[in-house]
N, C-alpha and C positions, 0 to 999 in steps of 0.2 A: 392392786386389783388384778385378777386374772382376766384373760380375754373372755369376751362374752360368748364366743363360740368354743365350746369344749365339751368333751364327752368322757366321763370318768366312771361310768357304771361298770361293775364287774360283770362281764358278759362273755359268751363264747367268742373266741377270736374270729373276726371277719376281716378280710383283707381291706386295708385302708391306707390312704396317703394324705399327708399334710404338707403344705408349702408356706413359705414366707418370702416377702420381697423387701424386707427392711423395716425398721421401726424409727420413730422420731416424733418431732413436734408437729402438731396439727395446725394447718391454716385453712380450716374448713370454710370460713367466711369468704375466702378468696378463691374458692374452687367452684367451677361450674359443674352443673349436673352432668354435662357431657363428658368432662374429663374424669369425674368420678366413675362414670359408667365404663369408660375405657379401662380403668384400672380393675374394676370388678369383673369385667368381661375377660380380661387377660387372665386374672386369677382363676376364674371359673373354668376357662378353656384348658388351662394347664393342669388343674386338678382332674378334669375330665380325661385328659390324655393319660394321666397316671392310672386312673381307674380302669381305662380300657386295657392297659397292659396287665394289670392285676386280675381283671375279670377273665382274661384269656389264659390265665395260669402262669403269667410272667412273674419273674422274680422281683422282690423288693429292690434289689440292686438295679435291675433294668428300669424299674419305675422311677426311682429317684434320679437316675442318670438322665433319663429323657425329660423329666420335669425341670431339672436345673438347666439342661441344654436349652429348653424353650425359654426359660427365664433369661438366660444369657443372650438369646436372640431378640429379646424384647427391649427396645431402647427406653421404656418407661422405668427400667430398673438398673441399678448400678452394678452390672456384671456383664462381661462381654461388650457388645455394642452399647454405647451409652455409659461406659465406665467413666469415673471421675479422673481428673488429671492430678499429677504430682506437682510439687512446687516448680519443678523444671519443665513442666508442660508435657510430660510423657504419660503413658499409660503403663501401669504395672498391676497385673491381675494375679489373684491367688484362687486356688480351688482344692477341695479335699473330698474324698469319698471313702466310706467304710462299710464293710460287710459284717453284719452282726453274727452271721453263722460261723465264720472262721476267724473273725477279728482281723482279717486282712484289710489293709488300707493303702491308699495312694494319694499323693498330694503334689502340687506344683505351686511355686510362688515367684513373684517378680517376673512374670512373662509378659511380653509385649507384642508377639506376633502369632500366637495360637488363637484361632478363631473361637474355639470352645475349650477353655481350660479344664472343664469338668470331664470332657472326653479323654483328655490326656491323663488326668488323675486316674481315670478308670484303667487306662493302659498301664500306668505305673502299678496299680493294684494287681493286675493280671499278668504282667510280663516282666516285672523287675523284682529282684531280691531286696531292693531298697524301698523305703516308704515315701521319701520326698526328694524331689529335684527342684533346683532353683535357678533362675536367670537363664544364662546361655545353655547350661547343662540341661535344663528342662526343655528348652526349645530344640536342642539337638536330639534329645530323646523323642520329642514329638515328631520331628521330621523322619527319624529312623522308623517310626511306627505308623507312618502314613497319615498323620494328623493334618488337617487343613491349616495352612499358614496364610496370614494376611499381612498387608502393609500396616504400619503402625496407625495410620490415619483411619483405618477401618472402624476403630472404636470411637472416633471423634463425633461429638454432637455440639452444636452451638451452645445449647443450654449448659452443658458441663464446662465449656470454655468460659462462659460468662460467670459461672459460679466460682471458678478459679480466680478470676479477676477480682471479684468481690472479696474472696478470702485474702488475697494478697493486699488489697486495699485496707483491710482490717488488721493486717500484720499478724494474722493468727492462722493456726492449723485447725481446720474444721473436720470433726469426726462426722460430718454430714448432719450434725445436730448442734454443734457448739458455736452458735453465731449470736450470742446474747448481746455482744457489743456492736453488732453489725445490723444496720437497718436495710435489709435486703428488699428489693422492690417486690411488690405484690406479684405473685405468680399463680397461674392457674394449675395448682398442684395440690392434691389432697394432703400430702405431708410437705411441710416447708422444704423446698429443694436444698436449702443451705443448712437445714437442721434435721437431716434424715440419715439414719444408719444405712449405708448402702451395701447391703449383703442380700443374697438370695439363698434359699435352701429348700430341701425336701427330705422328708422321712417317710418310711413306709413299712407296713407289715404285710407279707404276702400270704397266700392260702396254705403255704407249707409251714407257716409259723416263723419265717425268717424276717429279721429286721435289717434295715439299711438306712444310711444317712448320707447326705451330700450337701456341700456348701460352696458358694462361689462369690467372689467380690472384686470390685475395682478398687477397693480400699477407701481412704478418706481424702477429701479434697485438700490440696495444698500440702500433702504429706511429703516428707523428704524421700527422694528416690532411694530405694533399698529397704524402706520400712516394711515390715511384715506384721500383720495383725493376727487375730485369733483364727481366722477362717481356715488356713491350712494346717492348724495345729491340732493333732489328735487329742481329744479330751477337753479342748477349749471351745473351738468353733464347730466341732463335729465329733460325734461318737455314736457307736452302735454295738450292742451286744445282745444276742438272743436271750441271755440270762436275765436281762433287765429292760433296756430301753434304747430307742434311737433318738438322737438329739441333733438339731441344727440351730446354731446361735446367731444372733444379730445384735450388735451394740458396741459399747466402748471396748474395743478389742483388747487393749492393754489390761483392763480389769478382768475380762473373761479369761485371759491367759494366766493372770496372777492367781485366780481362784480355781483354775481348771473346771470352769463352770459346767460344761457338758458332762464330764466324768463325775463331778460331784453329785449330780442328780442320780446317776446310776449307782454310785456308792451308797448314797442315802437309802435308796430302795433295797440294795443288796444287803447292806450291813445292819440297817435299823428296822427294816420292814415297813418303811413309810410307803404310802400310796404314791402313785405318779403325781397326783395333785399336790400332796403335801411336800414331796421332795422338790418339785419344780418351783413351787411358791417359796419354799425355804431359800432356794438359791437366788431366784430372780427378785423376790420382794424383800429379802433380808440381807443375804450375804453380799450381793452386788451393790445394793443401795448403801451398805455400810462403808463401801470404798468409793462411793460416788459414781458407781457404774450404772449406766442406763442402757435400756434395750429389752430384749426378750429372747424367747426360744420357742421352737415347736418340738413336741415330744409325742412319741407313741410307744407304749410299753408292750410287753409280750402278750398281754391279754387283748390288745387292740384298743385300749383306752387312749384318748387323745387329749392333750393339754397344750394351750398356746398362751402362756403367761407373758406379760410385758409390763415394765414399770415406767415406760415412756408414755407419751400421750396417745400414740397410735402405732399400729403395726399392720402392714399389708399381710393378709393371711387367709388361708382357706384349707378345708379338708373335706374328704368324702370317703365313706365306706363304699365298697363295691355294691352296686344295686341301688344306691341312694343318690339323691340330688346333692351336688357339691354345696357347701356352705362357705361363703366368703365374706370378709369384712375388712374395714380399715380402722374405724374408730372403736372406742369402748362400747 
């Protein structure tokens, strides 16, 4: 089933932005109305911030950069502050951004001291002949380009530490969703904190017809240090081309990498003439499921159509065309 908030009519292109804050299993019965309101307010505010940039004639690239930066700054989501912990108790963050106009891209992975990995990814896109930096090399690049650096404990939250302890007790690696064998305590969280895909992302179409996509993550709870998922991989966790579509993924990273999920949507549109709805549903509801991949994606095509499909129980998501009220949701 696709997300209940989507727009797929063929219509004149109007600047639009969509965001996600991860997908996973729902614990709706354990969630207070106040906590749900916090999530929905955060999503609405971030969509609105992107709309303001687009309404002022800003680029899609600027809009997705700022939206993901704001998501990284919000501890409700697993990117930036509030990122999950590795098995070794450290933080390793990944981010990627792509410009659909030029196909330029920038990415960083396994960073632990960059406050906003998405801003460094943007610097890589604009100021490096390379596409991706990792680990110490990424952090050196960030310092050289004036990025804000922080102590490793900047990203720490007690909730994520407790989540790691539960993962270790279950002797399993949790993709923020895979906790079937673990009876986690009831938490006041719309999506089960131990069974949630912790990725954030944004896609946008600007008034000039340019597309862009950005994705950022803290990874998966209890992952081995050095593990890299789909988020910083062009064509898997992030993709944008003015010819077709902008995509940001969230889910079982290894499966998104094996299927090149984001690029696959673009290829289906380009080579077969599928609509955005048809292509994104084909990938998310069929191809990923066939490999036991869970999660979803947000997508905007060159016509300004929006699709937010997911095969998990819920996905933090929202979108807004310029001049319209943002639409946000968590559940189906």
